[in-house]
C-alpha positions, 0 to 999 in steps of 0.5 A: 314852225311860225305862221305869219299873219298872211298865212305863210308858214316858215320853218327855220330859213324855209317858207313852206309851200304845197304838199308833195305827199303823205307819210306814216308820221306826217307829210312832205311839203315843198320848202323855199329858202328865204334868202336863196330861193332854193327849193327843198323837200321838207319831211314833217314828222309829227311827234304824237304819231311816233308813239310805239318803241318800234316807230321811234326805232324806225324814225331814228334809224331813218334819220341816222341813215340819212345823216351818213349818205352822200351820193348823187343817186341818193336824196340828200339830207341838209338839216334837221329842225326840231320844234315842240311837236314836230321834226322837220327833215330838210332834204334835197328836192327832186322836182321831176316827180316819181319814176312811177308817174313817169312810167304811167305817163309814158305807158312804158320806158324806152329800153335805152332810157330804162338802161340808164335808169337801172345803171343809176339805181344799181350805183346807188344800191352798191353805195348803200350796201358798201355802208351796210344799208339795205333799203328794203322798199325799192319801187318806182314810187321811191325813185324820184327824178331831178330836172335832168331825169336822173334818179334819186333814191328816197324813203329809208323808213324801212331800211336797216343796217347790217354787218358783213355776213349778217342776215336780216329777217324782217319781211317788209316793203311792198309785197309786189317788189319783195324777194322770194326769200323775204316772202318765205319768211327766211333769213335773207341777205340784204343785197340780193333782196334789193337786187330782186326789187331792181329786177321788178323795177326793170320789168315795170319800166320796160313792160309798163306793168308789174310781173307779179300781181294778185289781189289775194296776198297768198296768191301773189306770194305763190307767184313770187316764190315760183317766179310765175310771170311772162314777158311781153313779145315787144321786150328785146331778147337782151332785156328779157335775158337780164330780167330772167337773170335778176328774177332768179328765186335762188338768191345765190344764183341771182345776178350780182351788181357786177353781173348786171353791169357786164350784161350786154343790155346795160352796155348799150349805154355809156357808163 
């Protein structure tokens, strides 16, 4: 990292600009390629914050996952630049901001648009799981949007890899979006757990708020384990049906990606 006399900071071929967000190990800033003017997102990892072996594992896992993924709905890693004190992950820049912000600013998402978003999200999830990657932290804050309001899945800090038939056991991610089997501390299959999170995201898009909320974590978990939620009357019958089929507390009975795609509500958009 070089700081010029005028205060401009450059990393490799990129000039760093404003902050986009903060992470566990550093921040994310906008970068501009010095020759092409192309905008990128630069995730800065400060080495002195990556101390514990679990933190090292987490960062290595995230980088290894980002290196192998190539999909239009998943954010792209372009290159990694290393300095004495930092790691810089040069990544695709989704200038449309978070889906979370989009929901808040619009109060809720129109169902036809929500269907388009959900279709994109599940295509990304399907791709990741074919590679044996479970995201484990799917939420509107980790779904960015490009110039054309297309979804980009980001933040693989809590993701893990698994082999076919292998279960996972670490409960992680944001409690409001966590699947019941994860909350219960059971071993769980990665794909149904990610699909549950998609159900919570679908509810949040169409209703404008979350299905499961409580300031006390134990009460929140109780609501999740019992699927204790209500759907407002303004939500269409087909959408209500799909939400219920995804938010099934039994992962073996929960809708699969194929079931979701075949549902009449999702078929309202051309796929």
